[in-house]
C-alpha positions as CSV (number, residue, x, y, z in Angstrom):
1,M,0.0,0.0,0.0
2,T,1.3,3.5,-0.9
3,I,0.2,6.9,0.1
4,Q,-1.3,8.6,-3.0
5,G,-2.7,11.7,-1.3
6,V,-2.1,13.9,1.8
7,V,-5.1,15.6,3.4
8,F,-4.3,18.6,5.6
9,D,-6.6,20.1,8.3
10,F,-6.2,23.9,8.2
11,D,-6.5,25.3,11.7
12,N,-3.6,24.3,14.0
13,T,-2.2,22.1,11.3
14,I,-1.3,24.2,8.2
15,A,-1.3,27.3,10.2
16,T,-1.7,28.2,13.9
17,L,-2.7,31.5,15.4
18,D,-0.4,32.5,18.2
19,V,-1.3,33.9,21.6
20,S,-0.1,37.4,20.6
21,T,-2.6,37.5,17.8
22,F,-5.4,36.7,20.2
23,L,-4.2,39.2,22.7
24,R,-4.2,42.0,20.0
25,H,-7.7,40.9,18.8
26,P,-9.7,39.8,21.9
27,V,-13.1,40.3,20.3
28,K,-12.2,38.2,17.3
29,A,-10.6,35.6,19.5
30,T,-13.8,35.4,21.5
31,V,-15.8,34.8,18.3
32,L,-13.5,32.0,17.2
33,K,-13.8,30.4,20.6
34,E,-17.5,30.6,20.7
35,M,-17.9,29.1,17.2
36,K,-15.6,26.2,18.3
37,E,-17.8,25.5,21.2
38,I,-21.0,25.6,19.1
39,C,-19.4,23.2,16.6
40,D,-18.2,20.9,19.3
41,Q,-21.8,20.7,20.6
42,H,-23.0,19.5,17.2
43,R,-20.3,17.0,16.3
44,G,-21.3,13.4,15.5
45,F,-24.7,14.2,13.9
46,R,-25.8,14.7,10.3
47,L,-26.5,18.4,10.5
48,S,-29.1,19.2,7.9
49,N,-30.4,21.2,10.9
50,F,-27.0,22.8,11.8
51,S,-27.4,25.7,9.3
52,R,-31.0,26.0,10.3
53,R,-30.2,26.1,14.0
54,V,-27.6,28.8,13.4
55,A,-29.9,30.7,11.1
56,Q,-32.8,30.5,13.7
57,S,-30.8,32.7,16.0
58,T,-29.8,36.1,14.5
59,A,-26.9,36.3,17.0
60,R,-25.6,32.9,16.0
61,K,-26.0,33.7,12.3
62,E,-23.9,36.8,12.9
63,L,-21.4,34.8,14.9
64,L,-21.0,32.4,12.0
65,E,-20.4,35.2,9.5
66,Q,-18.0,36.9,11.9
67,H,-16.1,33.7,12.5
68,D,-15.5,33.2,8.7
69,Q,-14.6,36.8,8.3
70,Y,-12.3,37.1,11.3
71,S,-10.5,33.8,10.4
72,I,-9.5,35.3,7.1
73,Q,-8.4,38.6,8.7
74,L,-6.3,37.0,11.4
75,Y,-4.3,34.4,9.4
76,K,-1.0,35.7,7.9
77,K,2.0,34.0,6.3
78,Q,3.9,33.9,9.5
79,H,1.3,31.6,11.0
80,I,2.2,28.7,8.6
81,H,3.8,25.8,10.5
82,H,7.4,25.6,9.4
83,E,7.2,22.0,8.3
84,I,4.2,22.5,5.9
85,H,6.3,23.9,3.0
86,K,8.6,20.8,3.1
87,I,5.6,18.4,3.1
88,I,4.0,20.3,0.2
89,Q,7.2,20.3,-1.8
90,Y,7.6,16.6,-1.2
91,C,4.1,15.9,-2.3
92,D,4.5,17.9,-5.5
93,Q,7.9,16.3,-6.4
94,N,6.5,12.8,-5.9
95,N,3.1,13.3,-7.6
96,I,1.2,12.9,-4.4
97,A,-2.1,14.7,-4.5
98,R,-2.7,17.2,-1.7
99,A,-6.0,18.4,-0.3
100,V,-7.3,20.6,2.5
101,L,-10.2,19.4,4.6
102,S,-11.5,21.8,7.3
103,D,-14.8,22.1,9.3
104,H,-15.1,25.7,7.9
105,P,-14.5,27.3,4.5
106,C,-10.8,27.9,4.0
107,I,-10.1,29.0,0.5
108,Q,-9.7,32.6,1.6
109,K,-7.6,31.6,4.6
110,L,-5.3,29.8,2.2
111,Q,-5.1,32.9,0.1
112,A,-4.4,35.0,3.2
113,I,-1.3,32.9,4.0
114,G,-0.2,32.6,0.4
115,L,-0.9,28.9,-0.1
116,S,-3.9,28.9,-2.3
117,S,-2.4,27.1,-5.3
118,G,-1.6,23.5,-6.1
119,W,-4.4,21.8,-4.1
120,S,-6.2,19.0,-5.8
121,A,-9.2,19.5,-3.5
122,I,-10.3,22.0,-0.9
123,V,-13.3,20.8,1.1
124,H,-15.1,22.0,4.2
125,C,-17.4,19.9,6.3
126,R,-20.1,22.5,6.7
127,H,-20.8,22.1,3.0
128,Y,-21.7,18.4,3.6
129,Q,-23.5,19.3,6.9
130,A,-21.4,16.7,8.7
131,L,-18.7,18.1,10.9
132,K,-15.8,16.0,11.9
133,P,-15.5,13.2,13.1
134,L,-18.2,12.2,10.5
135,P,-16.3,11.0,7.5
136,D,-18.5,12.5,4.8
137,A,-16.1,15.3,3.8
138,L,-13.2,12.9,3.7
139,F,-15.1,10.6,1.4
140,A,-15.8,13.7,-0.8
141,V,-12.0,14.4,-0.9
142,S,-11.4,10.8,-1.8
143,A,-13.9,11.0,-4.6
144,Q,-12.6,14.3,-5.9
145,L,-9.1,12.9,-6.1
146,G,-10.1,9.5,-7.5
147,I,-8.1,7.9,-4.7
148,A,-9.3,5.3,-2.2
149,P,-9.5,6.5,1.4
150,S,-7.1,3.7,2.4
151,T,-4.3,5.3,0.3
152,L,-4.8,8.8,1.9
153,L,-2.9,10.2,4.8
154,M,-4.7,12.8,6.9
155,I,-2.8,15.3,9.1
156,G,-4.7,17.1,11.8
157,D,-4.5,18.5,15.3
158,R,-7.4,16.9,17.1
159,W,-7.7,13.3,18.1
160,D,-11.4,13.6,18.8
161,T,-12.2,15.0,15.3
162,D,-9.5,14.6,12.7
163,A,-8.2,11.2,13.9
164,L,-11.7,9.8,14.4
165,M,-12.7,11.0,10.9
166,A,-9.7,9.3,9.4
167,Y,-10.4,6.1,11.4
168,H,-14.0,6.0,10.2
169,A,-12.9,6.4,6.6
170,G,-10.1,3.9,6.8
171,T,-7.5,6.6,6.3
172,H,-4.0,6.8,7.8
173,F,-3.6,9.6,10.3
174,I,-0.7,11.6,11.8
175,H,-1.2,14.2,14.5
176,S,0.1,17.7,13.7
177,S,2.4,17.6,16.7
178,M,4.4,15.0,14.7
179,L,4.8,17.1,11.5
180,K,8.6,16.7,11.7
181,T,8.2,13.0,11.2
182,V,5.6,13.1,8.4
183,L,8.1,12.8,5.6
184,Q,9.9,10.0,7.3
185,Q,6.7,8.1,7.8
186,I,5.6,8.6,4.2
187,R,9.0,7.4,3.0
188,C,8.6,4.2,5.0
189,I,5.3,3.6,3.2
190,N,6.5,4.9,-0.2
191,P,10.1,3.7,-0.2
192,N,10.8,4.8,-3.8
193,S,10.0,8.5,-3.3
194,D,12.4,11.3,-3.6
195,V,14.0,12.6,-0.4
196,I,13.7,16.2,0.8
197,D,15.6,17.3,3.8
């Protein structure tokens, strides 16, 4: 079995907001925290009613809009994890498809950090009304890439969402705290790939 595609979570995997960013923008930080709490309350359910529930409350609808807007405004190039460029370069040199899978829309966040090109798929779970750990969006990535879930590697920062999603889809998983070992682990699975140090 070889790895034919790498699927990246966005928040706290591709890029991480630092404490100083939150201290400079406390209102925006509060909005991001509140949306995380709302999403965590709705995980594990098919959420055809998630958008409806959010829309039923004007305050929650505004919170959702603010969350998406503030996420784009807060992320900058300096927030990219330093190992991400190496992993992207490795994927590109070895014809390994790469995708982004996030709970929330992230195309504009990728643009904000200068990493919007070269992705074979960019998918967010809200579109499928099935937040992580439900595997719907990961199956969508697999279908878009034309690659079986068992030949994908997912990289994420949460065991309770990203790792469980990968498990349910039959996909390999590496926690973002282990980014320095990602290339080594892919090389073990794909022994004929090029080396990047």
